[in-house]
N, C-alpha and C positions, 0 to 999 in steps of 0.2 A: 506493498500500499505506499509508504511511504518514497520510496521507486517512480511511482507513476504519479503520485504530488509532484515528484521534482522532475519530473516533465513536462506534465500538465506550466508548471511555473516557467518553466524553460520557453514554450510554447509561445506562452501569452507577452512575456518579455520582448519575441522577436516582432510578435505582432504588433506592439506599441510602438518599437523601436523604425517598423516601419513605417508606420501611418504617420510618421514626420517627415518622410525623401520624399521628394521631388519626380514623379516618374517621366522620364526625357525614353521619348518615342522614338523608333528610326524614321525618317522619312519625312515629307512635310508635315509640318503641326499640323494640330485639328481645326477647322474656320472658325473664326471669332465674331462672327457678323462684322468684322471690319469695314471700312467704309471705302473701298478699294471700289475705282471706277471704270467702266468700259468705252472706249472709240468703236465701232466698225461701220463697215462701208462695204462701197464696190468703187474699183478702178473701173473704167468706161473706157472703149475706144471708136472715135463717129468716124464716118468715112470709109472710105474706101483703104482696105489694108496692100501697100504692094506688095507682088510676086514675089516670096524667097526663091533668091536664084539656086538652083540643084545642084546637090554637092557630086563631083566628080573625085569619084576612089582609086579608082585604073592605075594610079606611080604605086597602090601597095593591093596586090592582088587576092588577100587576105582580108580584108576592109570588102574590098568590094562582093568579095562573092557572099557575105553575110547581107547585104541586099539586093535582091535578085529586084524588086524593084525599084524605081531614082526616089531621093529622102532630099527634103531641101533643108537648109538652113535654119532653126527654131528661133527667128526673131519678131517678127509680130504674129502673134498666135492669139487668136481671137474666138470665142465661144458665144454666138450671137454676137453681140456686145461689149461682152466681158474679156477682159486683157489681161491675160498670162504674163506670169515671168515677171511684172512689178516690183519695187519691193519698197514695200508702205514704211515707215519708220515714223519715230519721236527722235526730230533735231533739236529741238530746246525744249527747257522747260524742267527737269530734272534737276538741277540747282547745285550740288555738289555730291549727290547719293552717290554712293557707291557696289560695284555686285558684283558677287563674285563668281568666276566663269563655270560652265560644266564638264565637270569631270568626261562626259562621253564624248567622243569624238565626233564632227560633221563627214560622212561621208561622199564622196565623187567617184563614181566607177566610168571610165572609162573600158566601154561596150559598145559593140557594133563600131568602132573606130569612133566612138563622138562620148562628150563627156552629159553624164547623167546623175546631177541634173544639170541641167543646162544654167541654170540662176541659182545661187545659194546663200544663205547668209548666215551668221556664226556669229560668236563672242571673240573679243582683244582676248588675247594665252588662251583658249578651248584652242583645241588638235585639229587638225583638217588631217585626214585619213584617203588618200589612195588611190585605190583598189587598180589592177589593169584586170581585165577578164579577157582579152583579145588573145588571139595566137599570134600576134607578134607584138615586137617591142615598140611603147612608146614613152614620149619624157611628160615631165607636170612642168611649166613653167611660167610661174607666176609675173607681171608684171608690175609689180607696184608703186605709184607714188609718194607714199607714204609709210612703208613700210618696207624691209630688207627682201631685197628681189632675189629669188633662189630657181635653180633649175636642177631637174634629177633623173635621171634614164630611170625606167620601169622596165623589166626582160615580162614577157608572161605569167602568169602567177601570182605577180611581187605586188606588194604594197609601198607606201611610203607616209611619211610623216611628217609636218613642221609647224609653226602655228605663224601669227602675224599677235602682233605684240598692239599696234596704233591704229585706231578709229579709222576707215577708207571706204567712199563709196566713187566707185563702188572695181574692184580689181581685175581687169582683164585675163584669163590665163589659157595658155596656148600649149600645142604642141607643136616642137619644133617639127619631128619626124614627119608628122602629119596636118599640115597649117591648115585643111579645114575646120580643124577640134580647137574650138573655143568654148569659154567661159568664163563665168562673172561671179567673184566674193565679194560679199558685202560683210564688214566686220565691224562691230557695233559693241560700245564699253559697258550697253546695259541690253535687258531683255526686251525691249520695247521694236521686236520689226516682224515682220511678216514679210513672205513673199505670194505674191496671188496665186493660184492655182487656174485652171480651166475655166468660170466664170467668172473670175476679178474680182471674187470676197475678199474681205480680211477682218479681223479682227484682235483686237488689241486689249486685255481684261488686265485686270491686277494693279491698272496703273493709280498711283495716287492723286488724289483729288486736286486739281489745276488748269494752266493754264497751258495749254503748247504748240510748239511749232511743228506742223504733222507735213511731213514728205513721201512722192511718191514718185521713185526712181524706175526707169525703163534702159535700155541699153538704144534705143535709137529714137526714141523719141522727148529723151529730156528728163528734165523734172519738172514737179507741178508740189504748190505747198499751198498751205492751210493752217490756220489759226482756229484752236478748237478748244473752249473749255466746258469741263467736263465738273460734275460735284462730287461727292460723297454718296455711293451710292448709285449712281446716275449713269447711264448709257448713251451716249449720243454718235447718230448716226450720220457719217459726210462721205462725199461723193468726190474724185478726184476723174475729169475729161482729158483726154489727152486724142487730139484729132490731126485726120490724112496731112501730112506735110508737117508736123510738127516734128523738133531735135533736127538732129541729123541724120 
């Protein structure tokens, strides 16, 4: 009986001791109903999109073999009037807030002798991983204006990693071996950016309430700018419109 009593007392002390500790969960904290805001909308294209030039891969038979039908450069892609591959981002309004970069890398594939995806956005100091899925040698050659330039060869089935440390919109990426291969990488010091999909829509959530300069960038159509004020627990809808003949 005495031993059972001692065991019960010890168990009670453990419960009381643990009751005063703060439980720390792995992963994101539970929602506290804070006053974050959302800006969403769509990037549209008005007019007739110019026809993309067909890509000639005859210089490398292993590339041409993967495309029995002709393909074109993915420059101005629209679905209805939604504009794909536009980067929408907060350009100003976050003040001196700082954000830790994600631990997961952003991945570009060299597949079908093309870069996939054609446009990506990532965080400063986040790893960029480039994977060669083709049966031929490529290279990855970003040509930044505000970051360190690098150029790495990639034999079939290999991958390379590197980072960009500074914000930059947007870094042209090419393959010297196959000059038709082009891509763009945008680098941000904050997490409030998105690349539009086929319908041109975007959603920037979890924003602190405030007034922001919001921009939309497109490789051929240039940049559009709007000022948006959004309050606590508020959602604002905005629209960017690019027109035929705009930009380069």
